[in-house]
N, C-alpha and C positions, 0 to 999 in steps of 0.2 A: 833874843829869840825872834823878835819882830824883824830885825834886819836880815836874819838868815831866811826867814820866810819870803821876804821881798826879793832877795837874791835868787832864791829858788824859782819863784814866779817869773822873774825876769829871764832866767836861763831857759825856762820852759817855753815862754813866748818867743824868744829869739830863736830857739831851736825849730819850732814849728813854722815860724814866718820864713825861715831860710830854706825849708825843705820843699822840693818840687819833685814830682815823679820823673822828670827828665833831668834832674840833677845828675852830673857825670863826675867821675873822679879822674885823677891823673892816670895815665896809662898804668896797667898793673905791672908791667915790666918795661924794659927799654924796647928798641925796635927789634923786629923779627923779620925773617925773609921766608917766602914760600912762592909757589907757582900756582896761580888760580887758573882753573879750567872751567869748561862747560859742565863738569860733574859736580860743581858746588864747592863752597868754602864755608867753614864754621870758624870765624875770626877769633872767637873767644877761646876755642880749644886748639887753634892753629892747625886745623885739619882740612885737607882737601881731598876731594873724591877723585876716582879714576874710573875708567870704563868697567862696568860690571860691579863697581863698588862706590856708588854715588853716596854723597853726604845725605842723610835722611832729610826729607823736605822740611820737617818740623824743626830741625836744628840748623839747616842751611841758611846762610845769610845772603847768598846770591851766587852768581855765575857769570862766566864770560859768554858773549854771543857775538856773532858776525853781522847783526842787523841792529839798528837803532830801536830800542824798546821805549825810550822816553823822548817823545817829540814828533816833530813833523819831518820825517824822512821823505825825500823825494824818490827814494828807491835807488838812487845812484850813489848814495853815500857808501863809502867803502871804509872798512876798519874793523876793530874789535872794541866793544864796549863792555863795561861791567853793568849787570842788571841786578840790583839789590832787590830782595823779595819784600822789603818793607817800603819800597817805593820812595825813598829819600836819598838823593844823590846830589852832590855839587863839586864843582872843580874849585880848588883853592888857589890863591894867587901867591902862595909861598913855593919856594923850590927846595928848601931845606927842611926835610922831615923832622929833624932834631929841634927845629925852632918851634914846632907845634907842641904846646904844653897843655892845651885845653881845647876840645873840639867845640867850634861854634855850630850850634844846631838850629840855625835859623836861615831864612832865605834859600830854601831848597830850589833846585832847578826843575823846570817842567820840560825843558827841551835841551838835550845834550847831543842832538844828531850832528852838529857841526864840530863836535869835540870827541872823536874816538880816542881811546887810550893811546898815549904817546910817551916815548922815553922821557922821563923827568917830570911828567905831570903828577900833581898831588891832588888826591880826591878825598872827600869825606862821605861816608855812607852810613846810614842807620842800619843797625843790626837788630836781630831779635832780641838780644839781651844787652845792648850797648850801642857803641859807635866805633868806626874804624877810620883812621886816616891812613891811606896808602899811597905810596910813590911807585910809579912804573919805573923799573930799573933795566928792562930790556924791551925794546920795541916789539909788540905783538904782530904776528903774521896772520892776516885775515884768511889766508889760504891753508893754514896749518890745521890738522885735525884737532878739533875741540878747543881751539883758540887759547893756548897757554900764554899766560902773562906773568912774568917774573916781577914780584913786588917786594918792597920793604914796607913794613906797616907798624902802626901803634893801635893797640886796641884799648878802648875806653869803656869801662863797665858803668852801667847806670847805677 
């Protein structure tokens, strides 16, 4: 009985010592595709907004913009950027989305103005309810209405 008690206490201590509010899981499913626009995206539900049907702000994880929202833009930077509403974003050095098995949630960027979204780029962003890793699959056009960006993504739930 004493041994069972010791095992139980060890299990409880291990469980609580490994828990962290930012712990994340493997992606809920494999990769998915969608087109992100200025009307918002909810990565966990795989929903994107459209004109007159925006993703509700409290559910939206971000949007595309044609100006740099994070960093020191000289005003001459041209492109399309993803603006996460939780203010956490970074470009990853991988090119194969399938090689990403766990999102690294450290070392967030504070200036992405020199890195607009480009075909093949892989980005990590914090969401309201988890994290997303997305790969740009079609070069966005900064002159297009509402800046659509085709992406493949993996969502990681907290």
